[in-house]
Wavefront OBJ file of the C-alpha trace (Angstrom):
o trace
v 59.728 17.215 40.297
v 56.777 18.972 41.484
v 56.782 22.285 41.842
v 59.770 23.634 39.536
v 58.533 23.769 36.137
v 54.952 23.819 34.619
v 54.056 20.744 32.758
v 54.072 21.608 28.546
v 51.270 20.177 26.323
v 52.581 20.030 22.457
v 50.426 23.250 22.177
v 51.764 24.936 24.805
v 55.514 25.152 23.367
v 55.723 27.353 21.895
v 54.996 30.339 24.486
v 57.146 28.387 26.992
v 60.398 27.659 25.498
v 60.227 30.184 22.600
v 61.911 27.541 20.068
v 59.634 27.305 16.625
v 56.781 26.733 15.659
v 56.322 23.840 17.680
v 58.745 25.255 20.526
v 61.101 21.954 19.997
v 64.675 21.731 20.646
v 64.763 17.938 19.522
v 62.248 18.614 16.676
v 65.026 20.935 15.411
v 67.295 17.883 14.116
v 64.804 17.013 11.956
v 64.703 20.061 10.414
v 68.432 20.530 9.680
v 68.278 16.957 8.538
v 65.596 18.191 6.123
v 66.692 21.703 5.253
v 70.378 19.820 4.405
v 69.391 17.915 2.140
v 66.705 18.782 0.069
v 69.088 21.017 -2.106
v 70.533 17.738 -3.190
v 67.720 15.415 -3.442
v 66.109 18.847 -5.893
v 69.085 18.597 -8.073
v 68.521 14.561 -7.629
v 64.878 15.014 -8.320
v 65.224 16.377 -11.726
v 67.343 13.520 -13.465
v 65.166 11.535 -15.679
v 65.507 8.213 -13.285
v 64.008 10.109 -10.483
v 60.914 9.576 -12.300
v 61.238 6.142 -12.495
v 61.357 5.493 -8.860
v 61.679 7.184 -5.487
v 65.086 8.625 -4.414
v 66.829 7.271 -1.331
v 68.594 8.468 1.316
v 70.127 7.833 4.492
v 71.923 9.521 7.020
v 73.460 9.020 10.034
v 72.207 10.917 13.520
v 75.165 10.520 15.700
v 76.054 14.669 16.465
v 78.592 15.191 18.883
v 77.689 19.205 18.767
v 74.490 18.375 18.875
v 74.411 15.959 21.934
v 75.954 18.729 23.585
v 74.085 21.504 23.286
v 70.751 19.109 24.163
v 72.924 18.451 27.208
v 73.220 21.891 27.969
v 69.425 22.634 26.959
v 68.185 19.764 29.752
v 70.786 20.639 32.207
v 69.566 24.348 32.207
v 65.970 23.210 32.028
v 65.958 20.248 34.873
v 68.294 21.676 37.393
v 71.015 19.136 37.033
v 73.812 18.181 35.340
v 72.532 15.904 31.971
v 74.346 14.419 29.258
v 73.122 13.411 26.337
v 73.973 11.124 23.622
v 72.145 10.418 20.864
v 72.087 8.412 17.281
v 70.146 6.528 14.701
v 69.528 6.828 11.315
v 66.585 8.734 8.813
v 66.333 6.992 5.474
v 65.021 9.832 3.353
v 62.476 8.548 -0.082
v 61.366 11.518 -2.261
v 58.726 10.298 -5.064
v 58.318 12.381 -7.712
v 54.910 12.648 -9.725
v 54.336 11.674 -13.320
v 55.196 15.418 -14.447
v 58.803 15.110 -12.267
v 57.384 17.302 -9.638
v 57.499 16.573 -6.174
v 54.627 14.470 -4.542
v 55.748 13.211 -1.544
v 58.319 12.618 0.975
v 58.700 9.790 3.793
v 61.382 9.922 6.230
v 62.082 6.920 8.273
v 63.115 7.323 11.742
v 65.200 5.019 14.167
v 66.071 7.426 17.109
v 68.278 6.121 20.259
v 68.711 8.425 22.473
v 70.556 8.192 26.087
v 70.115 10.468 28.976
v 72.451 10.468 31.944
v 72.112 13.174 35.403
v 75.782 12.835 35.991
v 75.090 13.306 39.978
v 72.506 10.721 40.596
v 73.630 8.079 37.277
v 70.168 7.692 36.878
v 70.101 6.602 33.020
v 67.146 7.038 30.669
v 66.911 5.536 26.796
v 64.228 6.173 24.620
v 63.263 4.785 21.439
v 61.602 7.192 18.158
v 60.452 5.082 15.052
v 58.256 6.258 12.695
v 58.026 7.583 9.369
v 57.218 11.776 8.851
v 55.116 11.919 5.618
v 55.505 15.255 3.590
v 53.122 16.506 1.295
v 51.706 19.754 -0.356
v 48.068 20.439 0.582
v 45.502 21.735 -1.729
v 46.783 25.009 -0.137
v 49.827 24.695 -1.328
v 51.341 24.392 2.136
v 54.123 21.947 2.989
v 52.408 19.589 5.821
v 54.280 16.824 7.993
v 52.081 13.779 9.479
v 54.773 13.095 12.296
v 53.578 9.048 13.003
v 54.973 6.431 15.290
v 56.253 7.016 18.683
v 57.700 10.768 18.478
v 58.591 10.972 22.293
v 61.609 13.502 21.564
v 59.546 15.156 18.629
v 56.109 16.021 18.906
v 55.480 14.210 22.672
v 52.400 11.895 20.956
v 52.732 8.029 20.200
v 50.085 8.209 17.276
v 49.948 10.766 14.261
v 50.150 14.575 14.505
v 49.441 16.138 10.890
v 51.351 20.202 11.035
v 51.041 22.851 8.299
v 54.805 23.382 8.252
v 54.328 27.136 6.895
v 51.892 28.160 9.677
v 53.142 25.801 12.448
v 49.585 24.562 12.641
v 48.739 21.121 14.427
v 45.898 20.201 12.076
v 44.803 16.554 13.935
v 46.221 15.188 16.268
v 45.508 11.154 17.059
v 46.799 8.860 19.704
v 48.731 8.996 23.332
v 50.168 12.161 24.087
v 53.163 11.501 26.540
v 53.803 15.236 27.103
v 56.834 17.339 26.573
v 60.361 15.716 25.794
v 61.790 18.343 28.246
v 59.272 17.196 31.007
v 59.898 13.686 29.912
v 63.524 13.759 30.400
v 63.601 15.827 33.627
v 60.585 13.907 35.889
v 62.883 10.173 34.607
v 65.826 12.074 36.077
v 65.436 14.515 38.681
l 1 2 3 4 5 6 7 8 9 10 11 12 13 14 15 16 17 18 19 20 21 22 23 24 25 26 27 28 29 30 31 32 33 34 35 36 37 38 39 40 41 42 43 44 45 46 47 48 49 50 51 52 53 54 55 56 57 58 59 60 61 62 63 64 65 66 67 68 69 70 71 72 73 74 75 76 77 78 79 80 81 82 83 84 85 86 87 88 89 90 91 92 93 94 95 96 97 98 99 100 101 102 103 104 105 106 107 108 109 110 111 112 113 114 115 116 117 118 119 120 121 122 123 124 125 126 127 128 129 130 131 132 133 134 135 136 137 138 139 140 141 142 143 144 145 146 147 148 149 150 151 152 153 154 155 156 157 158 159 160 161 162 163 164 165 166 167 168 169 170 171 172 173 174 175 176 177 178 179 180 181 182 183 184 185 186 187 188 189
């Protein structure tokens, strides 16, 4: 759809969409999972067994409420009725240092999304896969390296390192496939 909406790159999204440090609605899914389990993981990390082996927990990402919110956001952005259905899993591994403090976390993502233009029945399937690696930097900030096919997150197939305290992109390597919203709208409208 040429002329209807501006193309947005990863660094343009906060200003254009005002949806957080990266401006990515799908990224919220990761943040919600991360913050909803961090308390549980911290309690488990305090146990003596945690120092021996990493903590591991798996979540199902099917979320009808999130699908409805994503459908509404995409319909608004694309100017056409879009239905979004997401699924998949995230497996979170938390590793403690020898002194029982947080060392790093690896979140392994398998996301399967389908998007349907309800007027034309054109369908798009997206598959995101790859780990997110979290660690505390020397400056005390929490960093994440989003690695792999992050079509619904950073819009990069490769590696993007983000300072989660500031939202600043520290480094980016790989193929920038553009914003999630543009990918979906371009394919369906």
